[in-house]
FIKOLZA-1660 file (N, C-alpha, C; in steps of 0.1 Angstrom, whole numbers, plus 5000, padded with zeros to 4 digits):
% residues 242
   i   px   py   pz ch aa at
   1 3907 2042 7798  A  X  N
   1 3892 2033 7794  A  X CA
   1 3895 2028 7777  A  X  C
   2 3896 2016 7775  A  X  N
   2 3899 2010 7768  A  X CA
   2 3887 2014 7756  A  X  C
   3 3894 2011 7743  A  X  N
   3 3884 2017 7726  A  X CA
   3 3875 2006 7725  A  X  C
   4 3870 2014 7721  A  X  N
   4 3848 2009 7723  A  X CA
   4 3854 1993 7707  A  X  C
   5 3841 1983 7712  A  X  N
   5 3847 1978 7700  A  X CA
   5 3837 1983 7688  A  X  C
   6 3836 1972 7681  A  X  N
   6 3833 1977 7666  A  X CA
   6 3814 1980 7668  A  X  C
   7 3808 1989 7666  A  X  N
   7 3791 1997 7666  A  X CA
   7 3793 2001 7677  A  X  C
   8 3799 1999 7686  A  X  N
   8 3800 2011 7699  A  X CA
   8 3805 2022 7703  A  X  C
   9 3805 2033 7711  A  X  N
   9 3809 2045 7711  A  X CA
   9 3817 2043 7727  A  X  C
  10 3826 2049 7728  A  X  N
  10 3829 2053 7740  A  X CA
  10 3825 2058 7749  A  X  C
  11 3820 2069 7762  A  X  N
  11 3811 2076 7764  A  X CA
  11 3810 2079 7777  A  X  C
  12 3827 2093 7777  A  X  N
  12 3831 2099 7795  A  X CA
  12 3817 2108 7796  A  X  C
  13 3821 2106 7815  A  X  N
  13 3813 2113 7817  A  X CA
  13 3810 2120 7836  A  X  C
  14 3823 2126 7837  A  X  N
  14 3833 2126 7852  A  X CA
  14 3838 2112 7853  A  X  C
  15 3827 2111 7867  A  X  N
  15 3832 2097 7870  A  X CA
  15 3826 2089 7860  A  X  C
  16 3813 2084 7852  A  X  N
  16 3812 2081 7846  A  X CA
  16 3814 2074 7836  A  X  C
  17 3823 2059 7835  A  X  N
  17 3821 2058 7816  A  X CA
  17 3812 2048 7809  A  X  C
  18 3806 2050 7799  A  X  N
  18 3801 2035 7793  A  X CA
  18 3806 2036 7778  A  X  C
  19 3799 2026 7776  A  X  N
  19 3801 2018 7762  A  X CA
  19 3790 2012 7757  A  X  C
  20 3785 2023 7746  A  X  N
  20 3771 2021 7740  A  X CA
  20 3769 2024 7727  A  X  C
  21 3759 2014 7724  A  X  N
  21 3755 2010 7709  A  X CA
  21 3754 2027 7702  A  X  C
  22 3768 2028 7688  A  X  N
  22 3765 2036 7684  A  X CA
  22 3746 2043 7676  A  X  C
  23 3743 2033 7676  A  X  N
  23 3730 2035 7673  A  X CA
  23 3719 2040 7682  A  X  C
  24 3721 2043 7689  A  X  N
  24 3709 2040 7702  A  X CA
  24 3713 2052 7718  A  X  C
  25 3712 2065 7712  A  X  N
  25 3717 2071 7725  A  X CA
  25 3709 2069 7736  A  X  C
  26 3697 2061 7736  A  X  N
  26 3685 2060 7740  A  X CA
  26 3696 2052 7756  A  X  C
  27 3697 2048 7749  A  X  N
  27 3712 2033 7762  A  X CA
  27 3716 2043 7768  A  X  C
  28 3727 2054 7767  A  X  N
  28 3739 2065 7776  A  X CA
  28 3726 2071 7783  A  X  C
  29 3715 2074 7777  A  X  N
  29 3713 2080 7788  A  X CA
  29 3700 2076 7800  A  X  C
  30 3693 2060 7797  A  X  N
  30 3690 2052 7803  A  X CA
  30 3703 2051 7816  A  X  C
  31 3716 2049 7809  A  X  N
  31 3726 2049 7820  A  X CA
  31 3730 2057 7828  A  X  C
  32 3724 2072 7825  A  X  N
  32 3728 2083 7826  A  X CA
  32 3721 2082 7838  A  X  C
  33 3703 2079 7836  A  X  N
  33 3694 2089 7854  A  X CA
  33 3705 2071 7861  A  X  C
  34 3707 2057 7857  A  X  N
  34 3711 2049 7864  A  X CA
  34 3717 2057 7873  A  X  C
  35 3733 2059 7872  A  X  N
  35 3741 2063 7877  A  X CA
  35 3738 2076 7885  A  X  C
  36 3725 2081 7883  A  X  N
  36 3719 2091 7892  A  X CA
  36 3712 2088 7906  A  X  C
  37 3708 2073 7898  A  X  N
  37 3696 2068 7906  A  X CA
  37 3684 2078 7907  A  X  C
  38 3681 2086 7891  A  X  N
  38 3668 2086 7890  A  X CA
  38 3661 2081 7873  A  X  C
  39 3667 2066 7872  A  X  N
  39 3659 2060 7866  A  X CA
  39 3639 2058 7863  A  X  C
  40 3637 2063 7854  A  X  N
  40 3619 2063 7857  A  X CA
  40 3616 2046 7862  A  X  C
  41 3601 2046 7861  A  X  N
  41 3594 2033 7867  A  X CA
  41 3605 2023 7856  A  X  C
  42 3600 2009 7858  A  X  N
  42 3606 2000 7845  A  X CA
  42 3596 1990 7849  A  X  C
  43 3596 1980 7843  A  X  N
  43 3584 1971 7842  A  X CA
  43 3596 1957 7849  A  X  C
  44 3590 1958 7856  A  X  N
  44 3598 1940 7866  A  X CA
  44 3602 1928 7861  A  X  C
  45 3610 1927 7863  A  X  N
  45 3613 1908 7857  A  X CA
  45 3612 1903 7866  A  X  C
  46 3600 1891 7866  A  X  N
  46 3606 1879 7875  A  X CA
  46 3622 1871 7877  A  X  C
  47 3620 1869 7890  A  X  N
  47 3636 1863 7891  A  X CA
  47 3647 1867 7889  A  X  C
  48 3650 1881 7889  A  X  N
  48 3667 1884 7891  A  X CA
  48 3663 1891 7902  A  X  C
  49 3679 1893 7905  A  X  N
  49 3678 1904 7919  A  X CA
  49 3678 1915 7914  A  X  C
  50 3675 1921 7926  A  X  N
  50 3674 1932 7929  A  X CA
  50 3675 1946 7923  A  X  C
  51 3669 1954 7913  A  X  N
  51 3668 1961 7909  A  X CA
  51 3671 1963 7893  A  X  C
  52 3665 1948 7888  A  X  N
  52 3662 1942 7869  A  X CA
  52 3653 1945 7867  A  X  C
  53 3651 1953 7861  A  X  N
  53 3641 1961 7852  A  X CA
  53 3641 1961 7836  A  X  C
  54 3630 1964 7831  A  X  N
  54 3627 1965 7817  A  X CA
  54 3627 1979 7810  A  X  C
  55 3624 1981 7800  A  X  N
  55 3623 2001 7791  A  X CA
  55 3621 1998 7783  A  X  C
  56 3611 2005 7774  A  X  N
  56 3610 2006 7762  A  X CA
  56 3611 2023 7760  A  X  C
  57 3626 2018 7750  A  X  N
  57 3631 2029 7749  A  X CA
  57 3625 2037 7738  A  X  C
  58 3624 2028 7727  A  X  N
  58 3615 2030 7715  A  X CA
  58 3604 2021 7705  A  X  C
  59 3598 2025 7695  A  X  N
  59 3586 2016 7691  A  X CA
  59 3596 2000 7686  A  X  C
  60 3610 2004 7688  A  X  N
  60 3619 1990 7679  A  X CA
  60 3633 1986 7694  A  X  C
  61 3629 1992 7706  A  X  N
  61 3640 1986 7716  A  X CA
  61 3633 1991 7726  A  X  C
  62 3627 1975 7733  A  X  N
  62 3631 1973 7745  A  X CA
  62 3644 1964 7754  A  X  C
  63 3651 1974 7762  A  X  N
  63 3661 1966 7767  A  X CA
  63 3660 1961 7785  A  X  C
  64 3666 1956 7792  A  X  N
  64 3673 1952 7803  A  X CA
  64 3682 1958 7810  A  X  C
  65 3679 1968 7824  A  X  N
  65 3690 1969 7826  A  X CA
  65 3693 1964 7840  A  X  C
  66 3703 1959 7843  A  X  N
  66 3709 1949 7856  A  X CA
  66 3722 1959 7861  A  X  C
  67 3714 1965 7875  A  X  N
  67 3729 1967 7881  A  X CA
  67 3735 1954 7882  A  X  C
  68 3749 1960 7885  A  X  N
  68 3759 1944 7892  A  X CA
  68 3758 1948 7911  A  X  C
  69 3753 1937 7916  A  X  N
  69 3751 1934 7926  A  X CA
  69 3755 1914 7929  A  X  C
  70 3759 1918 7939  A  X  N
  70 3772 1907 7948  A  X CA
  70 3761 1898 7955  A  X  C
  71 3758 1888 7956  A  X  N
  71 3749 1874 7956  A  X CA
  71 3758 1865 7970  A  X  C
  72 3748 1864 7977  A  X  N
  72 3756 1860 7994  A  X CA
  72 3759 1867 8005  A  X  C
  73 3768 1860 8007  A  X  N
  73 3771 1869 8024  A  X CA
  73 3779 1882 8022  A  X  C
  74 3784 1882 8008  A  X  N
  74 3792 1891 8006  A  X CA
  74 3782 1901 8003  A  X  C
  75 3765 1901 7999  A  X  N
  75 3761 1913 7996  A  X CA
  75 3754 1920 8007  A  X  C
  76 3756 1913 8024  A  X  N
  76 3754 1916 8034  A  X CA
  76 3766 1930 8036  A  X  C
  77 3772 1930 8034  A  X  N
  77 3781 1938 8040  A  X CA
  77 3787 1948 8028  A  X  C
  78 3785 1945 8014  A  X  N
  78 3792 1952 8002  A  X CA
  78 3784 1944 7993  A  X  C
  79 3769 1951 7992  A  X  N
  79 3765 1949 7981  A  X CA
  79 3761 1950 7966  A  X  C
  80 3766 1962 7959  A  X  N
  80 3770 1972 7950  A  X CA
  80 3782 1974 7942  A  X  C
  81 3790 1979 7952  A  X  N
  81 3805 1979 7952  A  X CA
  81 3816 1967 7948  A  X  C
  82 3826 1973 7948  A  X  N
  82 3835 1959 7930  A  X CA
  82 3849 1966 7938  A  X  C
  83 3856 1958 7931  A  X  N
  83 3873 1963 7935  A  X CA
  83 3877 1963 7921  A  X  C
  84 3885 1967 7916  A  X  N
  84 3892 1962 7902  A  X CA
  84 3895 1976 7891  A  X  C
  85 3902 1973 7889  A  X  N
  85 3911 1983 7874  A  X CA
  85 3904 1976 7859  A  X  C
  86 3900 1962 7858  A  X  N
  86 3889 1960 7848  A  X CA
  86 3879 1957 7852  A  X  C
  87 3868 1965 7854  A  X  N
  87 3848 1966 7855  A  X CA
  87 3848 1951 7849  A  X  C
  88 3843 1946 7854  A  X  N
  88 3826 1935 7849  A  X CA
  88 3819 1940 7842  A  X  C
  89 3815 1949 7838  A  X  N
  89 3806 1956 7831  A  X CA
  89 3811 1953 7820  A  X  C
  90 3822 1961 7819  A  X  N
  90 3828 1962 7799  A  X CA
  90 3831 1947 7795  A  X  C
  91 3839 1939 7807  A  X  N
  91 3843 1926 7806  A  X CA
  91 3828 1917 7800  A  X  C
  92 3818 1920 7805  A  X  N
  92 3802 1909 7795  A  X CA
  92 3800 1917 7793  A  X  C
  93 3802 1923 7784  A  X  N
  93 3795 1935 7770  A  X CA
  93 3806 1924 7767  A  X  C
  94 3822 1930 7760  A  X  N
  94 3824 1921 7749  A  X CA
  94 3826 1908 7757  A  X  C
  95 3832 1896 7759  A  X  N
  95 3822 1883 7763  A  X CA
  95 3811 1881 7751  A  X  C
  96 3803 1890 7756  A  X  N
  96 3788 1885 7750  A  X CA
  96 3785 1892 7737  A  X  C
  97 3788 1901 7731  A  X  N
  97 3796 1901 7722  A  X CA
  97 3802 1895 7709  A  X  C
  98 3813 1884 7719  A  X  N
  98 3816 1877 7709  A  X CA
  98 3813 1863 7709  A  X  C
  99 3801 1861 7716  A  X  N
  99 3792 1848 7719  A  X CA
  99 3784 1848 7706  A  X  C
 100 3775 1859 7708  A  X  N
 100 3766 1866 7698  A  X CA
 100 3772 1867 7685  A  X  C
 101 3782 1872 7680  A  X  N
 101 3785 1863 7665  A  X CA
 101 3789 1848 7665  A  X  C
 102 3798 1844 7675  A  X  N
 102 3795 1829 7671  A  X CA
 102 3785 1822 7675  A  X  C
 103 3772 1830 7675  A  X  N
 103 3760 1819 7674  A  X CA
 103 3756 1817 7687  A  X  C
 104 3764 1816 7701  A  X  N
 104 3756 1817 7712  A  X CA
 104 3744 1822 7719  A  X  C
 105 3730 1816 7717  A  X  N
 105 3723 1824 7724  A  X CA
 105 3721 1830 7735  A  X  C
 106 3722 1843 7732  A  X  N
 106 3725 1855 7746  A  X CA
 106 3717 1863 7745  A  X  C
 107 3713 1868 7753  A  X  N
 107 3706 1886 7745  A  X CA
 107 3719 1894 7744  A  X  C
 108 3713 1900 7730  A  X  N
 108 3723 1912 7723  A  X CA
 108 3730 1919 7733  A  X  C
 109 3742 1925 7736  A  X  N
 109 3750 1938 7747  A  X CA
 109 3744 1953 7739  A  X  C
 110 3732 1955 7744  A  X  N
 110 3734 1971 7743  A  X CA
 110 3745 1986 7743  A  X  C
 111 3750 1983 7759  A  X  N
 111 3755 1990 7773  A  X CA
 111 3764 1985 7784  A  X  C
 112 3772 1994 7785  A  X  N
 112 3776 1986 7798  A  X CA
 112 3782 2006 7806  A  X  C
 113 3778 1996 7818  A  X  N
 113 3785 2012 7826  A  X CA
 113 3794 2014 7836  A  X  C
 114 3800 2023 7842  A  X  N
 114 3811 2020 7855  A  X CA
 114 3809 2032 7857  A  X  C
 115 3804 2032 7875  A  X  N
 115 3808 2043 7880  A  X CA
 115 3819 2045 7895  A  X  C
 116 3824 2053 7886  A  X  N
 116 3841 2048 7903  A  X CA
 116 3835 2060 7910  A  X  C
 117 3839 2049 7922  A  X  N
 117 3832 2056 7933  A  X CA
 117 3851 2062 7940  A  X  C
 118 3865 2060 7937  A  X  N
 118 3870 2056 7943  A  X CA
 118 3881 2051 7933  A  X  C
 119 3896 2055 7931  A  X  N
 119 3899 2043 7925  A  X CA
 119 3904 2031 7922  A  X  C
 120 3899 2021 7916  A  X  N
 120 3898 2009 7919  A  X CA
 120 3889 2004 7924  A  X  C
 121 3878 2012 7926  A  X  N
 121 3860 2005 7932  A  X CA
 121 3851 2017 7926  A  X  C
 122 3841 2007 7921  A  X  N
 122 3829 2012 7910  A  X CA
 122 3820 2006 7916  A  X  C
 123 3808 2009 7910  A  X  N
 123 3797 2002 7906  A  X CA
 123 3792 1996 7894  A  X  C
 124 3782 1988 7891  A  X  N
 124 3783 1985 7871  A  X CA
 124 3771 1983 7870  A  X  C
 125 3768 1982 7857  A  X  N
 125 3757 1982 7853  A  X CA
 125 3758 1971 7835  A  X  C
 126 3747 1969 7833  A  X  N
 126 3748 1960 7819  A  X CA
 126 3731 1966 7814  A  X  C
 127 3734 1971 7797  A  X  N
 127 3724 1972 7792  A  X CA
 127 3722 1955 7783  A  X  C
 128 3714 1943 7780  A  X  N
 128 3707 1944 7771  A  X CA
 128 3694 1941 7762  A  X  C
 129 3696 1938 7750  A  X  N
 129 3681 1936 7742  A  X CA
 129 3671 1929 7751  A  X  C
 130 3655 1931 7757  A  X  N
 130 3653 1921 7760  A  X CA
 130 3643 1905 7748  A  X  C
 131 3648 1900 7759  A  X  N
 131 3643 1885 7754  A  X CA
 131 3624 1883 7759  A  X  C
 132 3616 1890 7749  A  X  N
 132 3608 1886 7745  A  X CA
 132 3594 1876 7751  A  X  C
 133 3589 1881 7763  A  X  N
 133 3580 1868 7773  A  X CA
 133 3589 1858 7770  A  X  C
 134 3600 1856 7782  A  X  N
 134 3613 1848 7785  A  X CA
 134 3612 1846 7804  A  X  C
 135 3614 1834 7808  A  X  N
 135 3613 1834 7820  A  X CA
 135 3626 1824 7824  A  X  C
 136 3637 1822 7832  A  X  N
 136 3647 1820 7835  A  X CA
 136 3638 1804 7840  A  X  C
 137 3649 1790 7834  A  X  N
 137 3643 1780 7840  A  X CA
 137 3639 1775 7850  A  X  C
 138 3643 1776 7859  A  X  N
 138 3637 1778 7875  A  X CA
 138 3623 1775 7875  A  X  C
 139 3617 1796 7871  A  X  N
 139 3611 1796 7874  A  X CA
 139 3598 1782 7863  A  X  C
 140 3607 1782 7852  A  X  N
 140 3594 1778 7838  A  X CA
 140 3590 1762 7842  A  X  C
 141 3601 1756 7850  A  X  N
 141 3596 1744 7853  A  X CA
 141 3590 1743 7862  A  X  C
 142 3589 1750 7870  A  X  N
 142 3579 1749 7885  A  X CA
 142 3560 1751 7882  A  X  C
 143 3565 1756 7870  A  X  N
 143 3551 1754 7862  A  X CA
 143 3544 1746 7851  A  X  C
 144 3554 1735 7846  A  X  N
 144 3548 1731 7833  A  X CA
 144 3550 1716 7844  A  X  C
 145 3543 1712 7825  A  X  N
 145 3542 1690 7834  A  X CA
 145 3558 1679 7831  A  X  C
 146 3559 1674 7836  A  X  N
 146 3569 1668 7832  A  X CA
 146 3577 1669 7822  A  X  C
 147 3571 1667 7809  A  X  N
 147 3568 1669 7794  A  X CA
 147 3580 1678 7788  A  X  C
 148 3571 1689 7793  A  X  N
 148 3580 1698 7791  A  X CA
 148 3588 1706 7795  A  X  C
 149 3591 1699 7809  A  X  N
 149 3605 1702 7817  A  X CA
 149 3611 1697 7812  A  X  C
 150 3609 1686 7805  A  X  N
 150 3623 1674 7803  A  X CA
 150 3623 1684 7782  A  X  C
 151 3617 1686 7784  A  X  N
 151 3621 1695 7765  A  X CA
 151 3624 1711 7770  A  X  C
 152 3624 1716 7782  A  X  N
 152 3634 1726 7784  A  X CA
 152 3644 1727 7782  A  X  C
 153 3646 1714 7798  A  X  N
 153 3660 1707 7802  A  X CA
 153 3665 1709 7788  A  X  C
 154 3665 1699 7778  A  X  N
 154 3671 1696 7767  A  X CA
 154 3676 1710 7756  A  X  C
 155 3665 1717 7754  A  X  N
 155 3665 1729 7750  A  X CA
 155 3684 1736 7754  A  X  C
 156 3678 1740 7772  A  X  N
 156 3687 1745 7775  A  X CA
 156 3704 1739 7775  A  X  C
 157 3702 1725 7774  A  X  N
 157 3718 1719 7774  A  X CA
 157 3721 1722 7755  A  X  C
 158 3713 1723 7750  A  X  N
 158 3717 1721 7739  A  X CA
 158 3721 1739 7740  A  X  C
 159 3715 1747 7744  A  X  N
 159 3722 1761 7750  A  X CA
 159 3740 1764 7749  A  X  C
 160 3739 1753 7765  A  X  N
 160 3753 1749 7768  A  X CA
 160 3764 1741 7755  A  X  C
 161 3759 1734 7750  A  X  N
 161 3767 1731 7734  A  X CA
 161 3775 1738 7725  A  X  C
 162 3764 1748 7731  A  X  N
 162 3766 1759 7718  A  X CA
 162 3779 1769 7724  A  X  C
 163 3774 1773 7734  A  X  N
 163 3783 1780 7743  A  X CA
 163 3803 1772 7745  A  X  C
 164 3802 1756 7747  A  X  N
 164 3814 1747 7746  A  X CA
 164 3817 1749 7732  A  X  C
 165 3815 1747 7727  A  X  N
 165 3816 1750 7707  A  X CA
 165 3823 1761 7705  A  X  C
 166 3817 1774 7714  A  X  N
 166 3826 1788 7709  A  X CA
 166 3836 1793 7713  A  X  C
 167 3844 1781 7725  A  X  N
 167 3852 1779 7735  A  X CA
 167 3849 1788 7743  A  X  C
 168 3839 1786 7750  A  X  N
 168 3833 1797 7766  A  X CA
 168 3836 1785 7770  A  X  C
 169 3835 1794 7786  A  X  N
 169 3837 1785 7801  A  X CA
 169 3831 1796 7813  A  X  C
 170 3820 1790 7813  A  X  N
 170 3808 1799 7820  A  X CA
 170 3810 1789 7838  A  X  C
 171 3815 1795 7846  A  X  N
 171 3819 1789 7859  A  X CA
 171 3806 1790 7865  A  X  C
 172 3791 1800 7860  A  X  N
 172 3785 1804 7873  A  X CA
 172 3770 1797 7865  A  X  C
 173 3771 1782 7857  A  X  N
 173 3757 1779 7854  A  X CA
 173 3750 1774 7862  A  X  C
 174 3735 1775 7862  A  X  N
 174 3724 1773 7869  A  X CA
 174 3714 1775 7866  A  X  C
 175 3703 1772 7872  A  X  N
 175 3691 1770 7864  A  X CA
 175 3683 1785 7862  A  X  C
 176 3688 1796 7871  A  X  N
 176 3682 1807 7871  A  X CA
 176 3696 1815 7860  A  X  C
 177 3701 1809 7853  A  X  N
 177 3711 1817 7847  A  X CA
 177 3706 1809 7829  A  X  C
 178 3693 1809 7829  A  X  N
 178 3693 1808 7815  A  X CA
 178 3677 1806 7815  A  X  C
 179 3676 1816 7803  A  X  N
 179 3666 1825 7803  A  X CA
 179 3652 1811 7790  A  X  C
 180 3644 1811 7791  A  X  N
 180 3635 1803 7783  A  X CA
 180 3618 1809 7772  A  X  C
 181 3619 1807 7764  A  X  N
 181 3605 1805 7762  A  X CA
 181 3600 1802 7754  A  X  C
 182 3584 1798 7747  A  X  N
 182 3576 1796 7742  A  X CA
 182 3572 1803 7724  A  X  C
 183 3581 1804 7718  A  X  N
 183 3577 1814 7697  A  X CA
 183 3568 1800 7698  A  X  C
 184 3563 1806 7687  A  X  N
 184 3553 1794 7676  A  X CA
 184 3562 1785 7670  A  X  C
 185 3569 1784 7669  A  X  N
 185 3583 1778 7665  A  X CA
 185 3585 1765 7674  A  X  C
 186 3585 1768 7683  A  X  N
 186 3592 1761 7697  A  X CA
 186 3597 1763 7706  A  X  C
 187 3608 1757 7715  A  X  N
 187 3617 1759 7728  A  X CA
 187 3625 1770 7725  A  X  C
 188 3629 1784 7729  A  X  N
 188 3636 1787 7729  A  X CA
 188 3647 1790 7745  A  X  C
 189 3659 1787 7745  A  X  N
 189 3666 1791 7756  A  X CA
 189 3680 1801 7754  A  X  C
 190 3687 1806 7763  A  X  N
 190 3689 1818 7759  A  X CA
 190 3699 1815 7776  A  X  C
 191 3719 1818 7770  A  X  N
 191 3722 1818 7788  A  X CA
 191 3723 1835 7787  A  X  C
 192 3725 1841 7805  A  X  N
 192 3729 1850 7807  A  X CA
 192 3737 1849 7816  A  X  C
 193 3738 1861 7821  A  X  N
 193 3755 1869 7838  A  X CA
 193 3764 1864 7834  A  X  C
 194 3767 1865 7821  A  X  N
 194 3786 1862 7813  A  X CA
 194 3794 1873 7820  A  X  C
 195 3794 1878 7830  A  X  N
 195 3802 1888 7840  A  X CA
 195 3817 1877 7840  A  X  C
 196 3817 1863 7843  A  X  N
 196 3830 1860 7846  A  X CA
 196 3833 1850 7837  A  X  C
 197 3825 1847 7824  A  X  N
 197 3827 1840 7810  A  X CA
 197 3844 1842 7804  A  X  C
 198 3853 1833 7804  A  X  N
 198 3866 1832 7802  A  X CA
 198 3866 1818 7789  A  X  C
 199 3875 1823 7778  A  X  N
 199 3874 1818 7769  A  X CA
 199 3886 1808 7768  A  X  C
 200 3886 1800 7763  A  X  N
 200 3902 1787 7768  A  X CA
 200 3894 1771 7755  A  X  C
 201 3902 1761 7759  A  X  N
 201 3902 1747 7752  A  X CA
 201 3891 1746 7765  A  X  C
 202 3883 1740 7756  A  X  N
 202 3866 1729 7761  A  X CA
 202 3871 1715 7765  A  X  C
 203 3880 1708 7776  A  X  N
 203 3887 1698 7780  A  X CA
 203 3873 1693 7788  A  X  C
 204 3870 1672 7789  A  X  N
 204 3859 1662 7791  A  X CA
 204 3866 1670 7809  A  X  C
 205 3876 1680 7815  A  X  N
 205 3870 1683 7824  A  X CA
 205 3861 1696 7825  A  X  C
 206 3864 1701 7815  A  X  N
 206 3858 1719 7815  A  X CA
 206 3840 1709 7818  A  X  C
 207 3835 1703 7807  A  X  N
 207 3827 1695 7804  A  X CA
 207 3817 1694 7821  A  X  C
 208 3827 1683 7820  A  X  N
 208 3825 1677 7836  A  X CA
 208 3815 1691 7843  A  X  C
 209 3827 1701 7844  A  X  N
 209 3825 1711 7854  A  X CA
 209 3813 1713 7853  A  X  C
 210 3809 1722 7845  A  X  N
 210 3796 1726 7838  A  X CA
 210 3785 1715 7838  A  X  C
 211 3784 1704 7843  A  X  N
 211 3774 1691 7843  A  X CA
 211 3774 1689 7857  A  X  C
 212 3784 1691 7870  A  X  N
 212 3781 1695 7882  A  X CA
 212 3782 1705 7883  A  X  C
 213 3779 1715 7880  A  X  N
 213 3780 1732 7884  A  X CA
 213 3761 1730 7882  A  X  C
 214 3754 1727 7874  A  X  N
 214 3744 1727 7867  A  X CA
 214 3737 1715 7886  A  X  C
 215 3738 1707 7883  A  X  N
 215 3740 1693 7890  A  X CA
 215 3737 1703 7909  A  X  C
 216 3742 1709 7917  A  X  N
 216 3746 1718 7924  A  X CA
 216 3734 1717 7924  A  X  C
 217 3732 1731 7909  A  X  N
 217 3723 1743 7911  A  X CA
 217 3705 1731 7912  A  X  C
 218 3708 1731 7908  A  X  N
 218 3689 1716 7908  A  X CA
 218 3688 1712 7924  A  X  C
 219 3699 1711 7927  A  X  N
 219 3702 1702 7940  A  X CA
 219 3696 1712 7959  A  X  C
 220 3699 1721 7951  A  X  N
 220 3700 1733 7957  A  X CA
 220 3685 1737 7958  A  X  C
 221 3682 1742 7944  A  X  N
 221 3670 1750 7942  A  X CA
 221 3657 1740 7947  A  X  C
 222 3660 1728 7941  A  X  N
 222 3649 1717 7941  A  X CA
 222 3651 1706 7954  A  X  C
 223 3655 1704 7967  A  X  N
 223 3662 1696 7974  A  X CA
 223 3656 1681 7974  A  X  C
 224 3645 1685 7973  A  X  N
 224 3634 1673 7972  A  X CA
 224 3632 1664 7959  A  X  C
 225 3633 1672 7947  A  X  N
 225 3637 1666 7934  A  X CA
 225 3617 1665 7931  A  X  C
 226 3614 1673 7934  A  X  N
 226 3600 1672 7936  A  X CA
 226 3597 1680 7923  A  X  C
 227 3602 1693 7914  A  X  N
 227 3603 1693 7901  A  X CA
 227 3613 1688 7886  A  X  C
 228 3626 1693 7898  A  X  N
 228 3631 1682 7882  A  X CA
 228 3631 1671 7883  A  X  C
 229 3634 1667 7873  A  X  N
 229 3629 1654 7867  A  X CA
 229 3643 1647 7869  A  X  C
 230 3639 1628 7865  A  X  N
 230 3654 1621 7859  A  X CA
 230 3656 1628 7847  A  X  C
 231 3647 1630 7840  A  X  N
 231 3650 1635 7822  A  X CA
 231 3655 1645 7824  A  X  C
 232 3651 1656 7830  A  X  N
 232 3660 1669 7830  A  X CA
 232 3675 1666 7832  A  X  C
 233 3680 1659 7844  A  X  N
 233 3693 1656 7846  A  X CA
 233 3698 1651 7835  A  X  C
 234 3692 1638 7825  A  X  N
 234 3700 1634 7818  A  X CA
 234 3701 1637 7810  A  X  C
 235 3698 1652 7802  A  X  N
 235 3693 1658 7792  A  X CA
 235 3707 1667 7791  A  X  C
 236 3709 1668 7807  A  X  N
 236 3725 1681 7812  A  X CA
 236 3730 1669 7808  A  X  C
 237 3735 1657 7810  A  X  N
 237 3737 1652 7807  A  X CA
 237 3751 1642 7796  A  X  C
 238 3742 1651 7789  A  X  N
 238 3747 1649 7773  A  X CA
 238 3760 1657 7770  A  X  C
 239 3761 1667 7778  A  X  N
 239 3770 1673 7783  A  X CA
 239 3781 1668 7784  A  X  C
 240 3784 1656 7790  A  X  N
 240 3795 1652 7793  A  X CA
 240 3799 1641 7786  A  X  C
 241 3788 1637 7773  A  X  N
 241 3787 1620 7770  A  X CA
 241 3792 1629 7752  A  X  C
 242 3793 1646 7752  A  X  N
 242 3794 1648 7737  A  X CA
 242 3809 1648 7731  A  X  C
% end
């Protein structure tokens, strides 16, 4: 297993391998429970894939644990196991740390775990700091009047601009991979699900691909355009005109 990033420690435990914050031993304990299938009751988070939950680990630390689960047709055959020697949870943790350092709004990574079922076959989980009071963008849009929807899309588009400015390419940008919350100071948008993020040159083609991926998500989730307004589309269109 590769060396731990600064501020993290590597914790081996048989078939279980973990990278966890060195000032939060509660994260390692939480991941041990995940591996043993003995997690305590979690506070459910709406809109996520199965198994995602929030845990109050101490008064100043609320964490979200996300087990890696496949979507689409693959999930019917192999919902939790992945193949490879460079596990996604560790790559996502490192990508998240880079993005946080570069000022991209994404939940702070706290730990990641890989449970090897066989050589090259694993299950994984990621722990991030909870963004309190947030809903994913698609959920948020369904509860808001048109003006508020446009403002939320503009906030999400601004988050993507910061992602691209950091040299990051997110191949799965969709309305459910943004978190939106409304603190006293105004709307905030966060980008999640970084497991396939890569870093490279941000070309006009990359910007166009990001915009088109978000538009496909809009059409899939809202085929009759009953929720997503033209103002929402125009907010994201700024990505290709930057």
